[in-house]
TINU-659453 format. One record per residue (C-alpha): x, y, z negated; residue in three letters; residue number from 1. Coordinates in nm, 3 decimals, decimal comma. Layout:
! residues N
<r px="X" py="Y" pz="Z" res="ala" n="NUM"/>
...
This chain:
! residues 134
<r px="0,000" py="0,000" pz="0,000" res="met" n="1"/>
<r px="0,282" py="0,236" pz="-0,093" res="arg" n="2"/>
<r px="0,466" py="0,167" pz="0,233" res="asn" n="3"/>
<r px="0,150" py="0,242" pz="0,434" res="arg" n="4"/>
<r px="0,111" py="0,580" pz="0,260" res="arg" n="5"/>
<r px="0,476" py="0,663" pz="0,315" res="thr" n="6"/>
<r px="0,448" py="0,565" pz="0,681" res="ala" n="7"/>
<r px="0,129" py="0,770" pz="0,719" res="ala" n="8"/>
<r px="0,288" py="1,076" pz="0,558" res="val" n="9"/>
<r px="0,597" py="1,043" pz="0,778" res="leu" n="10"/>
<r px="0,384" py="1,003" pz="1,091" res="ala" n="11"/>
<r px="0,180" py="1,311" pz="0,997" res="leu" n="12"/>
<r px="0,496" py="1,513" pz="0,931" res="ala" n="13"/>
<r px="0,647" py="1,404" pz="1,263" res="ala" n="14"/>
<r px="0,325" py="1,497" pz="1,444" res="gly" n="15"/>
<r px="0,318" py="1,842" pz="1,285" res="leu" n="16"/>
<r px="0,683" py="1,900" pz="1,370" res="ala" n="17"/>
<r px="0,622" py="1,799" pz="1,732" res="ala" n="18"/>
<r px="0,316" py="2,025" pz="1,755" res="ala" n="19"/>
<r px="0,515" py="2,318" pz="1,612" res="thr" n="20"/>
<r px="0,803" py="2,267" pz="1,856" res="leu" n="21"/>
<r px="0,564" py="2,231" pz="2,147" res="ala" n="22"/>
<r px="0,378" py="2,554" pz="2,064" res="ser" n="23"/>
<r px="0,688" py="2,769" pz="2,008" res="thr" n="24"/>
<r px="0,788" py="2,809" pz="2,377" res="pro" n="25"/>
<r px="0,426" py="2,871" pz="2,474" res="ala" n="26"/>
<r px="0,395" py="3,145" pz="2,213" res="gln" n="27"/>
<r px="0,721" py="3,305" pz="2,326" res="ala" n="28"/>
<r px="0,608" py="3,292" pz="2,689" res="ala" n="29"/>
<r px="0,270" py="3,444" pz="2,599" res="ala" n="30"/>
<r px="0,429" py="3,750" pz="2,435" res="glu" n="31"/>
<r px="0,468" py="4,028" pz="2,692" res="pro" n="32"/>
<r px="0,829" py="4,109" pz="2,773" res="arg" n="33"/>
<r px="0,967" py="4,456" pz="2,752" res="ser" n="34"/>
<r px="1,210" py="4,581" pz="3,015" res="arg" n="35"/>
<r px="1,325" py="4,941" pz="3,028" res="leu" n="36"/>
<r px="1,571" py="5,138" pz="3,232" res="glu" n="37"/>
<r px="1,729" py="5,404" pz="3,012" res="leu" n="38"/>
<r px="1,899" py="5,698" pz="3,183" res="thr" n="39"/>
<r px="2,123" py="5,967" pz="3,034" res="val" n="40"/>
<r px="2,194" py="6,272" pz="3,249" res="glu" n="41"/>
<r px="2,391" py="6,582" pz="3,159" res="asn" n="42"/>
<r px="2,224" py="6,922" pz="3,206" res="gly" n="43"/>
<r px="2,369" py="7,002" pz="3,549" res="asp" n="44"/>
<r px="2,299" py="6,646" pz="3,674" res="ala" n="45"/>
<r px="2,665" py="6,588" pz="3,765" res="ser" n="46"/>
<r px="2,687" py="6,284" pz="3,535" res="thr" n="47"/>
<r px="2,419" py="6,019" pz="3,516" res="arg" n="48"/>
<r px="2,438" py="5,675" pz="3,356" res="thr" n="49"/>
<r px="2,175" py="5,404" pz="3,332" res="ser" n="50"/>
<r px="2,140" py="5,086" pz="3,134" res="thr" n="51"/>
<r px="1,871" py="4,820" pz="3,108" res="thr" n="52"/>
<r px="1,713" py="4,716" pz="2,781" res="leu" n="53"/>
<r px="1,518" py="4,393" pz="2,750" res="asp" n="54"/>
<r px="1,327" py="4,315" pz="2,433" res="cys" n="55"/>
<r px="1,138" py="3,999" pz="2,330" res="his" n="56"/>
<r px="1,414" py="3,869" pz="2,343" res="pro" n="57"/>
<r px="1,679" py="4,142" pz="2,323" res="ala" n="58"/>
<r px="1,919" py="4,168" pz="2,615" res="gly" n="59"/>
<r px="2,001" py="4,359" pz="2,930" res="gly" n="60"/>
<r px="2,309" py="4,574" pz="2,987" res="thr" n="61"/>
<r px="2,250" py="4,784" pz="2,674" res="his" n="62"/>
<r px="2,555" py="4,760" pz="2,443" res="pro" n="63"/>
<r px="2,342" py="4,732" pz="2,128" res="glu" n="64"/>
<r px="2,021" py="4,577" pz="2,259" res="ala" n="65"/>
<r px="1,905" py="4,418" pz="1,931" res="ala" n="66"/>
<r px="1,942" py="4,745" pz="1,741" res="arg" n="67"/>
<r px="1,766" py="4,946" pz="2,014" res="ala" n="68"/>
<r px="1,480" py="4,693" pz="2,031" res="cys" n="69"/>
<r px="1,439" py="4,706" pz="1,652" res="ala" n="70"/>
<r px="1,416" py="5,088" pz="1,661" res="ala" n="71"/>
<r px="1,155" py="5,074" pz="1,937" res="leu" n="72"/>
<r px="0,962" py="4,805" pz="1,751" res="glu" n="73"/>
<r px="0,950" py="5,026" pz="1,440" res="thr" n="74"/>
<r px="0,822" py="5,315" pz="1,656" res="ala" n="75"/>
<r px="0,561" py="5,096" pz="1,823" res="gly" n="76"/>
<r px="0,732" py="5,152" pz="2,158" res="gly" n="77"/>
<r px="0,658" py="5,527" pz="2,136" res="asp" n="78"/>
<r px="0,976" py="5,719" pz="2,225" res="phe" n="79"/>
<r px="0,834" py="6,035" pz="2,064" res="asp" n="80"/>
<r px="0,819" py="5,852" pz="1,728" res="arg" n="81"/>
<r px="1,184" py="5,748" pz="1,738" res="leu" n="82"/>
<r px="1,416" py="5,918" pz="1,492" res="gly" n="83"/>
<r px="1,147" py="6,097" pz="1,293" res="thr" n="84"/>
<r px="1,297" py="5,991" pz="0,959" res="ala" n="85"/>
<r px="1,661" py="6,031" pz="1,070" res="arg" n="86"/>
<r px="1,627" py="6,376" pz="1,231" res="gln" n="87"/>
<r px="1,624" py="6,538" pz="0,890" res="gln" n="88"/>
<r px="1,959" py="6,373" pz="0,806" res="gln" n="89"/>
<r px="2,152" py="6,433" pz="1,131" res="val" n="90"/>
<r px="2,385" py="6,733" pz="1,131" res="val" n="91"/>
<r px="2,490" py="6,853" pz="1,476" res="cys" n="92"/>
<r px="2,689" py="7,149" pz="1,600" res="thr" n="93"/>
<r px="2,499" py="7,430" pz="1,767" res="leu" n="94"/>
<r px="2,690" py="7,374" pz="2,091" res="gln" n="95"/>
<r px="2,457" py="7,393" pz="2,390" res="tyr" n="96"/>
<r px="2,542" py="7,112" pz="2,630" res="asp" n="97"/>
<r px="2,202" py="6,981" pz="2,743" res="pro" n="98"/>
<r px="2,133" py="6,616" pz="2,801" res="val" n="99"/>
<r px="1,822" py="6,468" pz="2,960" res="arg" n="100"/>
<r px="1,702" py="6,122" pz="2,859" res="leu" n="101"/>
<r px="1,448" py="5,914" pz="3,046" res="ser" n="102"/>
<r px="1,294" py="5,570" pz="3,010" res="ala" n="103"/>
<r px="1,091" py="5,381" pz="3,268" res="thr" n="104"/>
<r px="0,960" py="5,027" pz="3,270" res="gly" n="105"/>
<r px="0,732" py="4,831" pz="3,040" res="thr" n="106"/>
<r px="0,697" py="4,791" pz="2,664" res="trp" n="107"/>
<r px="0,500" py="4,481" pz="2,565" res="arg" n="108"/>
<r px="0,335" py="4,483" pz="2,906" res="gly" n="109"/>
<r px="0,237" py="4,854" pz="2,894" res="arg" n="110"/>
<r px="0,393" py="5,095" pz="3,147" res="pro" n="111"/>
<r px="0,646" py="5,345" pz="3,010" res="val" n="112"/>
<r px="0,738" py="5,676" pz="3,173" res="glu" n="113"/>
<r px="0,917" py="5,910" pz="2,930" res="trp" n="114"/>
<r px="1,171" py="6,190" pz="2,955" res="gln" n="115"/>
<r px="1,295" py="6,468" pz="2,734" res="lys" n="116"/>
<r px="1,578" py="6,719" pz="2,729" res="glu" n="117"/>
<r px="1,788" py="6,788" pz="2,420" res="phe" n="118"/>
<r px="2,036" py="7,066" pz="2,340" res="gly" n="119"/>
<r px="2,329" py="6,823" pz="2,311" res="asn" n="120"/>
<r px="2,411" py="6,453" pz="2,282" res="ala" n="121"/>
<r px="2,421" py="6,461" pz="1,900" res="cys" n="122"/>
<r px="2,068" py="6,598" pz="1,883" res="glu" n="123"/>
<r px="1,951" py="6,339" pz="2,137" res="ala" n="124"/>
<r px="2,116" py="6,054" pz="1,944" res="gln" n="125"/>
<r px="1,947" py="6,156" pz="1,618" res="gly" n="126"/>
<r px="1,609" py="6,198" pz="1,782" res="ala" n="127"/>
<r px="1,612" py="5,857" pz="1,948" res="thr" n="128"/>
<r px="1,762" py="5,631" pz="1,677" res="asp" n="129"/>
<r px="2,046" py="5,537" pz="1,908" res="gly" n="130"/>
<r px="1,817" py="5,372" pz="2,162" res="val" n="131"/>
<r px="2,004" py="5,557" pz="2,438" res="phe" n="132"/>
<r px="2,375" py="5,473" pz="2,460" res="pro" n="133"/>
<r px="2,537" py="5,818" pz="2,454" res="leu" n="134"/>
């Protein structure tokens, strides 16, 4: 009797483990991917760099993709909500050297089209939680 119970418990545990493993890839595939092209351009447009950022899972050509994805996740994918807590703590010089940031692509399946100009790279970095590699 004891061996039957043990066998039944082990069979149940194995079945649950198999069901969990089988559902994990399906859940990951069901979650909308996020793919963004992030562009940094200096004020006179003589220098322009772009990088790709993939989230869910983190990747792309972005040098710190996991960190950038985490910041966007905290902001709900809203670029205007990035850096709101940090902006109070960032100290930048008053040097005027404008930089224009833009993001296009998708965030969790929703289209993204965002751009904003900042007085300098330090200000832009603080306002965007480092999402843009400056």
